[in-house]
N, C-alpha and C positions, 0 to 999 in steps of 0.2 A: 331593856333587860331581855335577854334570850334564855328561856327556860327549856331544857331538854330532859327527857327521861329515857335512859338506856335500860332495856328490859329483856327478860328471857323467860321461857316457860319450859317445863318438863312435862311429859305426857305419857299415857299408857301405850302409845303407838303413833302411827303416821297419818291416820285418817279419821277426823272427827265424824265424818258422815258414815263411817263404818262402825261407830260406837266407841272410838277412843276418846279419852277425856284428859283434862289438865290435872296434874298432880302437884305442881309447884309453880309459883310465880315469884320472880325476883326483879326488883327495879331500883335504880339509883338515880339521883337528881344531879343535873349539871345546871349551873347558872353562869351564863357568859363563858361556857366551856370550862368551868371550874367545878370539880366535885364538891358538893356542900356537906357531905356526910349523911344527908337524909336518905332513907331508903324504905322500900316496902318489900316485905318478904312473907310469904304464906304457903304452907303446905295445904293441900286440898284433898279431901276424901273424894275419889272418883266414882264412888258408888258402883264399883265393878272390880274384877280381878286385875292384877298387874301381870302381864305376860312376862315370862322369863327373859325374853329379848330386851324388853324395856327396863327390867330390873338391872340387867347387866350394864346398861347405859348410865342410869342415875342412882341405883342402889336404894330406891324407895319401895319398900315392900307393901303388900296389901295389909299386913298386920300393923305396920307403922302408921299407915294412913287412915286406918279404920276410925280412930277417934278425932280426926282432924275435921275442921268445918267444911261444909259443902261449898261449892263455888258461889251459889246464890247468897250465902251468908257473908262472903268477903268481897263480893262484887262492888258494892257501893264504896267500900274503903279503898279498893284498888282504883276505881274511877276518880275518886276524890284526889288521890295522890297523882294520878295522871294529869288531872285538870285539862287545860287546853295546851299543854306543852307539846312540842315536837317529840314524837316517839321514835326511838332508834333501836333496831334489832338486827341480828345477824340471820339472814334468810328470813326477812320480816314476813313475807306472805304466809309462811308456815305458822308462825306465832299468832299473827292476826286472824288467820282462819280459825284457829282453836279458840282464841278469846271471843271472837264474834259469835262462834257457835255456842259457847257457854253463855254468853250474854243473851242470845236469842232464846236459849233453853230456860233461862231464868227470867224471861219476859222483860228484857231490857233492850234498849236501842244499841245498835252496833257502834263501835268507836269511829268517830269522824275526824280524829286528829290527823294532822300531817304526819306521815310515816317515812323515815329514811331507812334504807336497807344497806347495811355496811358491806354486804356481799357485792352489791352493784357498785358502791363507791370504790371498793378494793379492786374490782375488775377494771374499772375505768383508770385507776391509778397505776395498776400493775397488770397490764394485759398479758395473758398467757401464763401468769404465775398461779400457784395454788393459793386459794383465798379462804381456806378453813380457818377457824379461830386459832387453832394451834399453829398453823403455818404462818399466820400474821404475827402471832406472838414471837415466834422464832425470828421473823424478818426484822421486827422492831426491837428485839431484845427485851421483851416484856416477860417477867417471871410468871409462868403458869404452872409451877412445880406442884402447887396444891391441887391442881385439877386432875386428880386420879380418877374421879367420876364426874359426870356432868352434874352441875348444881345451878339452879336458876340465879341465885343471888351472887355466887362466886363468878359465874360466867358473865353476869351483868357488870360486875366490877372490872373484870378483865377486858370486856368489850369496850367499856368506857375508855380505858387506856388506849386500846387499839383505835377507837374512833378518833380520839384526839390526835393520834399520830397520822391517821389518814387525812385529816383536814389541815395538816400543817405542823403538827407537833405541839407540845405543851406551851411553846412560846406564844401560840395564838391566843392564849388566855391572859397574856400580860397587857396592861394598858397604863398609860401615864396619868390619865385623868379620872380613872374609875377603879374602884375596888369593890369587893363583895363582902358585905357584913353579914355574918351568920349568927342567928340567935335561935332561941327555942321556937320562935314563930316561923322560922324559915330563913331564906336568904334574900337580901335586897341590895341593889347597887347603891353605892354612895358616890355622888358626883362632887368633885372639888373644883371650883372655879376660882382661879387666882384673881384677887382684886386688881382693878386697873388703877394706874396712877392718875390723879386729877389733872396733871399736866406732864407732858413728856420731858424726860431729862434733856438738858441742853447738850449739844454736840461737844465732844472733847477735842475736835479737830478745828484748827484755825483756818482762815481763808486760803492760806498758802498750801496747807496740807490737802485741803479739798481740791484745789486746782491741780496739784500734782497727781492726786488719785484719778481725777477726771482725764488727765492726759494719758495715764497708764491704760485706762479703760479704752480710749480711742485706738490704742495700738493693738487691741485684741480683735478688732473686726466687729462687723455687725452681728455675728452669731454669739458673741460673748454674753453670758448670763447677766453680768454686771450691767450691761446696757439696758436691760429690762428695768432694773431697779432705778437706774439713772433717769430713764424717761418717766417712770412712775412718780418719782420724787419731783421731777420738774413739773408734771401735770398737777401735783398737789399744790 
């Protein structure tokens, strides 16, 4: 089972070392590249003002955030949701720097999970193209019309769609022998193994038909795929 968490943060600015803080965290869960519907979302009191430039990006004001929990109060819940999953973010170094800064400030260890950056993936797949989240939505035909402002949870949901397209499209989630069962406890894979027959079915071809088939195979030359199965059957 492959568990991945697509996440995003909103902040008061660009530099945690200069005093900027996290104001929103959003994350969605994928199991075997399938969204399970489970998510984590939390607004965070940054314990400082929100510059007008940041407000124009995400629309989260100091007044709105004043009664929200501080990062230290939600850190354990966030880490529990992350678990040991692979973390996926757009421009991941930015988000990871902020989260690890906040974790250090709240006397917790930095995140040690494997992290994938969709900016890197997009640049490898579409060299020379614009790789902003909006540009990738346009490229893949993903609806981002609700994204009038940046929002951590909405951006995580949109990024999950973009990520699935970047790794091969939604068909990558399909499998013939496995499905994902989702319950209140989370998601778990369900493996179905078809029972084997106690004895193989007898051939429906008589000796004459088998000989005619073998003769046809010989006309195909040594490179014919049928020759492989003929030799394998003879060895058995």
